[in-house]
Steps between C-alpha positions, in 0.01 A plus 500: 500500500515849641830653605498657843725801567823367645524225236286244683311282255140464611269216398186658649294809427510766771348332805523575871461265795361651819602453859345180636210462739530208742294291740619231742204274587496321832754540776876447530598141578855434622719194453418360843127499421565336163697221670219462757258443211724227362520346848120491522493272193802290596433137595846397622687535828637819655853384416407447135330838485806674647698384196231622262469834680876548482493443123215752459687758709806448280293572188355814660852613590625448143203687350499766776133422558363669810137600445220451253138623499235227513121520529319423826217301337333425167297821481750705300455550127771527237315783323436698819872515572569608141237773540671624818835515316333676205343766720836560666662526156243748366528718810879484508527612138224761503304305238128441459328170429315682222829513304527119488409326175673166559521275808733198501557266795828307485480284813525128564234469770138476395172400660321395183591392147268754342448787455833682509593631845556836327122514443432493874778752562361739237144470634605565858699805388180639347583458131175449307663461158860395446724230351592246770677163489766287673855401410643200685867404482613393847731747675560706185125560462499864611788597271341304214175690566691830479647386168154410371366837615780674309402308187132592539581869551706485183217324313206705627600865487174611666591311820632748756606302808548133583457380859717191549462309826593171658379337818640196677300324769662178619202332666480126422804501273750474788571167667644457849473121476870413494604171657861455388797726432522375142149637434643850537653456155153562355315670788738752657417779254140510623618575855646833381193617304306810609194697387509834320311700241650766275371742238670735251368731232638520147435798273658718229556810712737542798384487860571831672598327823748277323495176305696280261531586131527154344776425250415136433330187632660168409396138554654156449361156581666159526187279512682168544508575873123545541470213750746623765250715687122470501184577693264224380127567483365421848857427610783670686819666380802285431826634368826328413699788642849360436432440130337841463802665661722330244294662225594839645826474304293594193412839647828702513602451133145579390495819710827610339368422152174692546671800658753508217209517253410842645865609535520449874745303711396324821702757696291781345191383690463690828227284657420132442145407600486122476265219604586380852496118534789555742751775567801280431368412153457866401848583628653208307330607177620858534853390583506264200373789284799707611296735717556615857226320700446829687312616189236239573197562720418219745160424651494124562574541872206743539232328292630160387451384142192690382508330158369718216463794741863500610632733227234758588564455872873551442431804281298642791790427737745679268297820530473458877867446576700681230522830319411448135603789277384603153712317245573200723488177300276228643461131413199298613541128453353165591553132430225245538391140475483402139792611474447867406696823545358852453684831537375856461753783486455874517595824669348697784323815391317779680553584864784353704369228725631319804540459872133432557397821325418310179 
């Protein structure tokens, strides 16, 4: 391990994460439209539907769900949205596609089993020769892809820059066919899902406009819970939300443990950028970790649950709504079906960013 000035133990070589590029495919869909879509599939009476609608509205209220972006038709492509996010990322960070030696896509959504979606992304970005592949790990996929990119940069010293993207396109994976209130136990999560694509760059040198100097990336998996949330092949998303929420009790002690390993306390982190299955869940995790929930950034009400893209979307929101100063400590974290937890920690370097100027 290297020792960083200030006595922080670092488990990574010197690596910097750029500002994110984002893309929101489709158009905003509000709660009323979502309930109308459920009504269109409902076979019961108006009185029976009123009870179901009330239960859905209660879930939206608990999660603070308001909007999510969904595609108009089936013409959109997962890779095209990733390309849009990548172009935004390159432009935002003053980087050139010619610097990229590695392309990794960490999304859930895909339109074919082979080749890797990263191949299509790389081709459409104009890369004639590169190293491109996918990492898939549910909602932690993008952070896992960043971790893999860090390992590759450490292994291949001639690699200069990794482009790490994710792209979620809901399409046929969402079901509005809900006939009874008890079905919400497994189907309510899908009603909060939204589309998004995100891209970040990872390299050994700082970004002049600002970025995150990574201290560590940590992962833990409890595979016994693999069956609680799935998107079957040719099927639709189901999620045992209550059981998954119970697993959230694993997160706060693990956060404390991993921060302690780099001589940080939870209160030392200035900005928590976490996956957004719901706002209340993020607030509960931060409170249980002993952190003021005001240190969290919240995007569920704006974009819904954007799955593997939600950490990047929330990172983008941080730079839009807050001032981030050099030396600020940042934690990016996600939990996912499986059950897996990933957290990347670091500090902001380069120019101060915030208030929409990032």
